[in-house]
Phi, psi and omega in degrees: 000155176289131174248115190297322185286315178300317182300314183293318181293326189252015188293338180300339180288344179222352181258131185216131181245142178204152174270330183215130182269118182230307182274080185288336176299313179291324178296321177300318175299321184286318180296314180301316179298315183297317179293325176287325181274317189247338180086358184209151178210128179248126173254105178271111187225154178264001179302137173242116187237149165282169180300322182293318178294324175295319177296318178296322177292319181300325187293348177287345192241349182175187179258116177301143178244153182300137181235014188206150177293346177267012179063078181238134182256359171223139186235132178277109176277102183203163180281109178273350181078010182288144171290147179300344178268351177298138182298336180263010183291130169223139180312309182298340183267025177231180174246020182281160166296132176257155171283161172294135189202175166239168178252198188240069184190177177280305186234134171256133173244124173253133170240114188280122176263307176219140174270163176288160177288333178209134178084203176075030180279133178276140179232141187222138182222139176282128174306321181296325178300311184296320180296317183290328179289317179296317177305320183279321190262325187207072185298337178288320178295324178294320177301316177297320178290341175271001177252171185288138166247144174289134175241145173258140179304140180291145177301329185273003184233056186292344179275356179300135183291343178244132176281338173221153173204174187233141181214143168276163173285315183239134171209169188233146165236188180291345180265005179111191184283146174226150181229146172212136182205119171231089187299327182300319180286330174293320178292325174299319182291326182295331182270354175285115182294348182263002178247152177296141175294151170301130177290161176301321177298320181290320174303315178295319178299316179294319177297318184294319178301309181298323180294318178295322179296326184282348180296129186303327186286346184262343188240155176253126176254144183210129172260106180289145175260151176310128182101340180293147172245128177239120178259139181224132172283105189284346178277332185255346188235150166252147180224165181203182179205138180284160177298157184214166175242140176266160168244204179302331178246097191297154178298138184212125168236147169260139181234137177233131172263126181246140166257125187241149187288350180255015183294152181280161169298140177259158175297153180300333178300339186273357188300313181300325183278316185265348181085324176213146178245007180288140177301132180081357183284155172285117190207162176092181181079180178272146179291152178253141177293000000 
């Protein structure tokens, strides 16, 4: 769990400030250590970058993976105003409160360009914390979360070879625990008449997980400032974002999905989603036609 005092005292282990980014090799070592130990790293910077410059910067730390059917290696996280039933709807492209979830990569890099006038607070939870709370408070729910859930293929991933697939929320390889959760795709599968409905036990387990993530003692809240870079270990962490309101200059983050050479081996259950489970492999992202 997050200990506010400990977090404040030890923030130098993952928190780094600079006016100008120059020594990327030293920074890469610092980021890697922090992401392996803590799961998160904040680079507080005054750098002002275009999307192309942000992508070039990201390549210092891993290989960017595709995030769009149009083949895009950097994604603009902003409110597009799509109705949730619109075929182009994606949670990050709205101003809605998001559920705690993971993405499809080893590492997520967020670069804050503009914050919202109200809300849009980033929230982070250690998957291991959730796992331990479940083990203590609701072992049956944990057992359910270690079993498969049906997923429907993402609207933005039409080239994926499987229209449906199955994944547990928590699974293990020789390198330890890994987590993956995309509630939106589970709900899509649940509304498909050709797929089994979520069981009562599955619904309860998912609700319990979200409730644990929302407890203040379990999560870290952070309001990024323009110029900040936030690196997140997507295999060890769940993340979310509060609802927000825009002003004349809408909230905008650049997001890069990275595959990194120091990544852990993933459980075999992740293969259909990531393409490879081998440690250090190029993996994740949306498939290309």
